[in-house]
C-alpha positions as CSV (number, residue, x, y, z in Angstrom):
1,X,95.8,85.1,72.5
2,X,95.9,81.8,70.6
3,X,96.5,83.7,67.3
4,X,99.7,85.2,68.6
5,X,101.3,81.8,69.5
6,X,102.5,80.9,66.0
7,X,104.4,84.1,65.7
8,X,105.9,83.7,69.1
9,X,106.9,80.2,68.2
10,X,108.6,81.5,65.0
11,X,110.5,84.2,67.0
12,X,111.6,81.5,69.5
13,X,113.0,79.3,66.7
14,X,114.8,82.2,65.1
15,X,116.3,83.2,68.4
16,X,118.2,79.9,68.5
17,X,120.2,80.9,65.5
18,X,122.3,83.3,67.6
19,X,120.5,86.4,68.9
20,X,122.1,89.7,69.4
21,X,120.8,93.1,70.5
22,X,118.8,94.6,67.6
23,X,120.9,97.5,66.3
24,X,119.1,100.9,66.2
25,X,117.9,101.7,62.7
26,X,118.8,98.4,61.2
27,X,115.4,97.9,59.5
28,X,115.1,101.3,57.9
29,X,116.8,100.7,54.5
30,X,116.1,98.5,51.5
31,X,118.6,96.0,50.1
32,X,119.1,97.1,46.5
33,X,120.7,93.9,45.4
34,X,118.0,91.5,46.8
35,X,115.0,93.9,46.9
36,X,113.6,92.9,50.3
37,X,113.4,94.7,53.6
38,X,116.3,93.9,55.9
39,X,115.7,91.8,59.1
40,X,112.1,90.9,58.1
41,X,110.4,87.7,57.1
42,X,106.8,87.0,56.2
43,X,105.8,83.7,58.0
44,X,102.7,81.6,58.0
45,X,102.1,78.5,60.1
46,X,100.2,75.6,58.6
47,X,96.5,75.9,59.2
48,X,96.6,79.5,60.3
49,X,95.4,82.7,58.7
50,X,97.4,85.1,56.6
51,X,101.2,85.3,57.0
52,X,102.6,87.8,59.4
53,X,105.9,89.9,59.5
54,X,108.5,88.6,61.9
55,X,111.6,90.7,62.8
56,X,114.8,88.7,62.8
57,X,117.3,88.8,65.8
58,X,120.4,90.9,65.2
59,X,123.1,88.9,63.4
60,X,120.6,86.6,61.6
61,X,120.5,87.2,57.8
62,X,117.2,87.1,55.9
63,X,118.1,84.1,53.8
64,X,119.4,82.1,56.7
65,X,116.4,82.9,58.8
66,X,114.0,81.9,56.0
67,X,115.9,78.6,55.4
68,X,115.8,77.7,59.1
69,X,112.0,78.3,59.4
70,X,111.3,76.3,56.2
71,X,112.8,73.2,57.9
72,X,110.0,73.3,60.4
73,X,107.1,71.1,59.2
74,X,104.7,73.4,60.9
75,X,105.7,76.3,58.6
76,X,103.6,76.8,55.5
77,X,105.9,79.4,54.1
78,X,108.7,81.8,55.2
79,X,109.8,84.4,52.7
80,X,111.7,87.6,52.6
81,X,109.6,90.7,52.8
82,X,110.1,91.6,49.2
83,X,109.7,95.1,47.9
84,X,107.7,96.1,44.8
85,X,108.9,99.1,42.7
86,X,107.0,101.4,40.3
87,X,107.1,100.2,36.7
88,X,108.9,103.2,35.4
89,X,111.9,102.9,33.0
90,X,115.1,103.6,34.8
91,X,113.7,103.4,38.3
92,X,115.9,101.5,40.8
93,X,115.2,100.6,44.4
94,X,117.0,102.9,46.8
95,X,120.1,101.8,48.5
96,X,121.3,103.1,51.9
97,X,122.3,106.6,50.8
98,X,123.6,108.7,53.7
99,X,122.5,112.4,54.0
100,X,125.9,113.7,54.8
101,X,126.2,117.1,53.0
102,X,129.9,116.9,52.0
103,X,130.8,120.3,53.6
104,X,131.5,121.7,57.0
105,X,130.1,124.9,58.6
106,X,128.1,128.0,57.9
107,X,126.1,128.8,54.8
108,X,127.8,126.2,52.7
109,X,126.6,123.4,55.0
110,X,123.0,124.7,54.9
111,X,123.1,125.0,51.1
112,X,124.6,121.5,50.6
113,X,122.1,118.9,49.4
114,X,121.6,115.6,51.3
115,X,123.9,113.0,49.9
116,X,126.5,115.5,48.5
117,X,129.2,113.4,50.2
118,X,129.2,111.4,47.0
119,X,130.5,114.4,45.0
120,X,133.8,114.1,47.0
121,X,134.0,110.5,48.1
122,X,134.7,108.9,44.8
123,X,136.4,106.0,46.5
124,X,133.2,104.8,48.2
125,X,131.2,104.8,44.9
126,X,130.2,101.7,42.9
127,X,132.2,101.0,39.7
128,X,130.9,100.0,36.3
129,X,129.2,96.6,36.6
130,X,129.0,96.6,40.4
131,X,125.9,96.8,42.6
132,X,122.8,98.6,41.5
133,X,122.6,102.2,42.9
134,X,121.2,105.6,42.1
135,X,124.8,107.0,42.5
136,X,127.2,107.6,39.6
137,X,130.0,105.0,39.1
138,X,133.6,105.7,39.7
139,X,136.4,103.8,37.9
140,X,138.4,103.7,41.2
141,X,135.5,103.0,43.5
142,X,135.3,100.1,45.9
143,X,131.4,100.0,46.2
144,X,131.1,100.9,49.8
145,X,127.4,101.5,49.1
146,X,126.8,97.8,48.3
147,X,128.8,96.8,51.4
148,X,126.7,99.1,53.6
149,X,123.5,97.3,52.3
150,X,125.1,93.8,52.9
151,X,125.9,94.7,56.5
152,X,122.4,96.0,57.1
153,X,121.0,92.7,55.9
154,X,123.5,90.8,58.1
155,X,122.1,92.7,61.1
156,X,125.3,94.7,62.0
157,X,125.2,97.9,60.0
158,X,128.4,99.8,59.7
159,X,130.4,96.9,61.2
160,X,128.7,97.7,64.5
161,X,130.9,96.8,67.5
162,X,134.1,95.7,65.7
163,X,137.1,97.4,67.3
164,X,139.7,99.1,65.0
165,X,142.9,100.4,66.6
166,X,144.4,103.4,64.7
167,X,148.1,103.5,65.4
168,X,149.0,107.0,64.2
169,X,149.3,110.7,65.3
170,X,146.3,110.3,67.6
171,X,142.6,111.2,66.8
172,X,140.6,114.3,67.5
173,X,138.3,112.1,69.6
174,X,137.4,114.4,72.5
175,X,137.4,117.9,73.9
176,X,140.3,118.9,76.2
177,X,140.1,122.6,77.1
178,X,140.1,125.2,74.4
179,X,143.2,123.7,72.6
180,X,141.6,120.3,71.6
181,X,138.2,119.7,70.1
182,X,136.5,116.5,69.0
183,X,136.0,116.4,65.2
184,X,132.4,117.3,64.4
185,X,132.0,114.1,62.4
186,X,132.8,111.8,65.3
187,X,130.6,110.9,68.3
188,X,132.0,110.4,71.7
189,X,130.3,107.0,71.9
190,X,132.2,105.5,69.0
191,X,135.6,105.5,70.8
192,X,137.1,103.0,73.3
193,X,140.0,103.5,75.6
194,X,143.3,104.4,73.9
195,X,146.7,105.5,75.0
196,X,149.4,108.1,74.0
197,X,152.8,106.4,73.8
198,X,154.4,109.7,72.7
199,X,153.3,111.8,75.7
200,X,152.8,108.7,77.9
201,X,149.3,109.5,79.1
202,X,145.7,108.5,78.5
203,X,144.9,111.3,76.1
204,X,146.0,110.2,72.5
205,X,144.9,113.5,70.9
206,X,145.9,114.4,67.4
207,X,148.4,117.2,66.9
208,X,148.9,116.6,63.2
209,X,145.6,115.7,61.4
210,X,146.9,112.5,59.7
211,X,145.5,110.2,62.3
212,X,142.1,111.9,62.3
213,X,141.9,111.7,58.5
214,X,142.8,108.0,58.6
215,X,140.3,107.3,61.3
216,X,137.7,109.2,59.3
217,X,138.0,106.9,56.3
218,X,137.7,103.9,58.6
219,X,134.7,105.0,60.7
220,X,133.6,108.6,60.3
221,X,130.0,109.0,61.4
222,X,127.6,108.4,58.5
223,X,124.0,109.5,57.8
224,X,124.3,112.2,60.5
225,X,123.9,115.3,58.3
226,X,127.5,116.3,59.0
227,X,130.5,116.3,56.7
228,X,131.4,113.0,55.0
229,X,131.0,109.3,55.5
230,X,133.1,106.4,56.8
231,X,133.3,102.8,55.8
232,X,132.7,100.9,59.0
233,X,130.7,103.8,60.4
234,X,129.5,101.9,63.6
235,X,132.8,100.3,64.4
236,X,134.6,101.3,67.7
237,X,137.7,103.3,67.2
238,X,140.7,102.9,69.5
239,X,143.1,105.9,69.3
240,X,146.7,104.8,69.9
241,X,149.2,107.6,69.5
242,X,152.6,106.3,68.4
243,X,153.6,109.2,66.0
244,X,154.3,112.8,67.2
245,X,153.0,116.1,65.8
246,X,155.5,115.7,62.9
247,X,154.4,112.2,62.1
248,X,157.4,110.4,63.5
249,X,157.6,107.6,66.0
250,X,160.1,105.1,67.2
251,X,160.0,101.3,67.0
252,X,159.8,100.7,70.8
253,X,156.7,102.9,71.2
254,X,155.1,101.4,68.1
255,X,155.6,97.9,69.5
256,X,154.1,99.0,72.8
257,X,151.1,100.5,70.8
258,X,150.5,97.2,69.0
259,X,150.6,95.3,72.3
260,X,148.2,97.8,73.9
261,X,145.7,97.4,71.1
262,X,145.9,93.6,71.3
263,X,145.4,93.6,75.1
264,X,142.4,95.8,74.8
265,X,140.7,93.5,72.2
266,X,141.3,95.4,69.0
267,X,140.3,93.2,66.0
268,X,141.9,95.3,63.3
269,X,145.2,97.4,63.5
270,X,145.7,100.2,61.0
271,X,149.3,101.3,60.6
272,X,149.6,104.1,58.0
273,X,153.4,104.7,58.4
274,X,156.6,103.1,57.4
275,X,160.2,102.6,58.5
276,X,163.2,103.2,56.2
277,X,163.9,100.8,53.4
278,X,165.5,97.6,54.8
279,X,165.4,98.7,58.5
280,X,165.0,95.8,60.9
281,X,162.4,96.3,63.7
282,X,162.3,93.0,65.5
283,X,160.4,94.4,68.5
284,X,157.6,95.5,66.2
285,X,157.7,92.1,64.4
286,X,157.4,90.3,67.8
287,X,154.4,92.4,68.7
288,X,152.8,91.8,65.3
289,X,153.3,88.0,65.8
290,X,151.4,88.3,69.1
291,X,148.7,90.1,67.3
292,X,148.4,87.4,64.7
293,X,148.2,84.7,67.3
294,X,145.3,86.5,68.9
295,X,143.4,86.8,65.6
296,X,144.0,90.5,65.0
297,X,144.0,91.7,61.4
298,X,147.1,93.9,60.8
299,X,147.0,96.4,57.9
300,X,149.9,98.7,56.8
301,X,150.8,101.0,54.0
302,X,153.6,100.0,51.6
303,X,155.1,103.5,51.6
304,X,155.3,106.3,49.1
305,X,157.9,107.1,46.5
306,X,159.8,110.1,47.7
307,X,159.4,109.2,51.4
308,X,160.6,105.6,51.1
309,X,162.6,103.7,48.5
310,X,161.2,100.2,49.0
311,X,158.2,98.5,50.6
312,X,159.2,98.4,54.2
313,X,158.2,97.6,57.8
314,X,155.6,97.3,59.1
315,X,154.1,96.3,55.7
316,X,156.7,93.6,55.4
317,X,156.1,92.3,59.0
318,X,154.6,88.9,59.8
319,X,151.1,88.3,58.6
320,X,150.6,92.0,57.8
321,X,148.3,93.0,54.8
322,X,150.5,95.4,52.7
323,X,148.5,98.0,50.8
324,X,149.4,100.1,47.8
325,X,147.5,103.1,46.5
326,X,145.2,103.6,43.5
327,X,143.6,106.7,41.9
328,X,140.1,107.9,41.0
329,X,140.7,106.6,37.5
330,X,141.4,103.1,38.8
331,X,145.1,103.3,38.1
332,X,148.1,102.8,40.3
333,X,149.1,106.0,42.0
334,X,152.5,107.4,40.9
335,X,153.6,107.4,44.5
336,X,152.8,103.7,45.2
337,X,155.9,101.5,45.8
338,X,156.1,98.1,44.1
339,X,157.4,94.9,45.5
340,X,155.8,93.0,48.4
341,X,152.2,94.2,47.9
342,X,149.1,92.2,48.9
343,X,146.3,94.5,47.8
344,X,145.7,98.0,46.5
345,X,143.1,100.5,47.6
346,X,142.2,104.2,47.0
347,X,144.9,106.6,47.9
348,X,144.0,109.3,45.4
349,X,146.5,111.5,43.5
350,X,148.1,111.3,40.1
351,X,148.4,108.0,38.2
352,X,151.5,106.3,36.9
353,X,152.6,107.2,33.4
354,X,150.6,105.4,30.7
355,X,147.4,105.2,32.7
356,X,144.4,105.8,30.4
357,X,142.6,108.0,33.0
358,X,143.9,111.3,34.3
359,X,141.4,111.5,37.2
360,X,143.5,112.5,40.2
361,X,141.5,113.8,43.1
362,X,142.7,113.2,46.7
363,X,141.0,111.3,49.5
364,X,138.6,113.6,51.3
365,X,137.7,113.3,55.0
366,X,137.0,115.7,57.9
367,X,140.2,116.4,59.8
368,X,142.3,119.2,61.4
369,X,143.3,122.2,59.5
370,X,147.1,122.5,59.2
371,X,148.8,123.9,62.3
372,X,145.6,123.6,64.5
373,X,144.2,121.2,67.0
374,X,140.7,122.6,67.2
375,X,139.7,123.8,63.7
376,X,138.4,121.3,61.2
377,X,137.9,121.2,57.4
378,X,138.0,118.9,54.4
379,X,141.5,119.4,53.0
380,X,142.4,118.5,49.4
381,X,146.0,117.4,49.9
382,X,145.7,113.9,51.5
383,X,147.1,111.4,49.0
384,X,149.1,108.2,49.5
385,X,149.3,104.7,50.7
386,X,148.3,105.9,54.2
387,X,144.9,106.6,52.9
388,X,144.8,103.3,51.0
389,X,145.6,101.3,54.2
390,X,142.7,103.0,55.9
391,X,140.3,101.8,53.2
392,X,141.5,98.2,53.7
393,X,141.2,98.4,57.5
394,X,137.6,99.7,57.2
395,X,136.7,96.9,54.8
396,X,138.4,94.3,57.0
397,X,136.1,95.4,59.8
398,X,133.1,95.1,57.6
399,X,134.2,91.6,56.6
400,X,134.4,90.6,60.2
401,X,130.9,92.0,60.9
402,X,129.3,90.5,57.8
403,X,129.5,86.9,59.0
404,X,130.7,85.7,55.5
405,X,133.7,83.9,57.1
406,X,131.7,81.8,59.5
407,X,134.4,82.2,62.1
408,X,132.6,82.9,65.3
409,X,134.5,83.1,68.7
410,X,135.8,79.7,69.7
411,X,135.0,78.0,66.4
412,X,138.6,78.2,65.1
413,X,142.0,79.0,66.4
414,X,142.3,82.8,66.7
415,X,145.2,83.0,64.3
416,X,143.1,81.7,61.5
417,X,140.8,84.7,61.6
418,X,143.5,87.0,60.3
419,X,144.4,84.6,57.5
420,X,140.7,84.2,56.6
421,X,140.1,88.0,56.3
422,X,143.2,88.4,54.2
423,X,142.2,85.6,51.9
424,X,138.7,87.0,51.6
425,X,140.0,90.4,50.6
426,X,142.3,88.9,48.0
427,X,139.7,86.5,46.6
428,X,137.2,89.3,46.0
429,X,139.6,92.0,44.8
430,X,139.2,93.5,41.3
431,X,142.1,92.7,38.9
432,X,143.4,95.9,37.4
433,X,145.6,94.1,34.9
434,X,148.9,95.2,36.6
435,X,151.8,93.1,37.7
436,X,151.4,91.5,41.1
437,X,154.3,93.4,42.4
438,X,152.3,96.6,41.8
439,X,148.7,95.5,42.6
440,X,149.0,92.3,44.6
441,X,145.7,90.5,44.2
442,X,144.0,93.7,43.0
443,X,141.8,96.6,44.1
444,X,139.6,95.8,47.1
445,X,135.9,95.4,46.5
446,X,133.9,96.2,49.7
447,X,130.6,94.9,48.3
448,X,132.0,91.6,47.1
449,X,134.0,91.0,50.2
450,X,130.9,91.3,52.4
451,X,128.5,89.4,50.1
452,X,127.6,85.9,51.1
453,X,127.4,84.9,47.5
454,X,130.9,86.0,46.5
């Protein structure tokens, strides 16, 4: 019994750093950048026998936990549980690589290899010079793979518990008779209460597919052997339907949707829609100011050439992160409006003239087949700043979960949280060499944004 006391003492000390329930599966991967097991330390008390492995409480990073224990004079050493690798040329330690097959249904699903999501989801891949991985690089990638590992190390994999409100055409989030079916790549437990401000009921079900696609980029289930992956794959999604089956919604209902999300404790708002050029929507702006005062991060698309003629509301609203779109080749999309742009993110499609890369695939996610509310596929025609905004919302949720901001509840005024997330995304963005009116601060970098060292 006496031999167990030092380890119990170590666990007690670590618990004072801010315990949280240990997330399921948090200790199953390896950090490729730091090469140690997540949420584990090897600890030895002075005068005792060999060091032993201690599991860190949720939310306590490996380096932070080690530093805290080393300050105790009774600790002989406290080190990360480092990983050795075989001495073979070209061998790299594995990252968190989901087994999602990249297809839906039937024989094609069975034939797909584990990890084939990467063949479609170029936007989640590392880029040249980013984090180590066994995956290919993509010029337009934002290195979600590196960010996934950062969050596993932080103890909140997939931005576990962060609430993201998707203000859109609804989400295919539940079954409702034969007409409506939950997307096979969502789980019932990942949704919180939403509302339908179009039909005025508590069933914000998607009748278009746009909202489900956007929600998929933000938080589609990951590592579940189905379909594709999502950025903040353990975040809680809040479906708020403010657009009808044709993708149209009025300012009054949108303002109500913003206020609903704020009242129900959303931490990020995604708004992949735009009003006409120069249109004033004071009721929406008032709601967005309330969101800002409550510390909610608001993200919106800048709009697409052909649908809009200038960057417009809600992207130009108070304290909103305005997002333009980029391509697989790391160029500005030929649809992305210039002007009041804060950041750019993957939107897919064709590049602007003069871009050195012609890579132009769309953004792939599982969503409704056109004209249905109960049949799903992975369509190849989703391109635009709507998709780009979803990437930024997902990464914003990951930043909140990562702990890199040091802004816990009650530590700072709520409104500073939104500013801090926006600054972090801008600071860690990758400069594409474009005018600021086109790229803002640059292309988001999920791994850098969630890394304590960035």
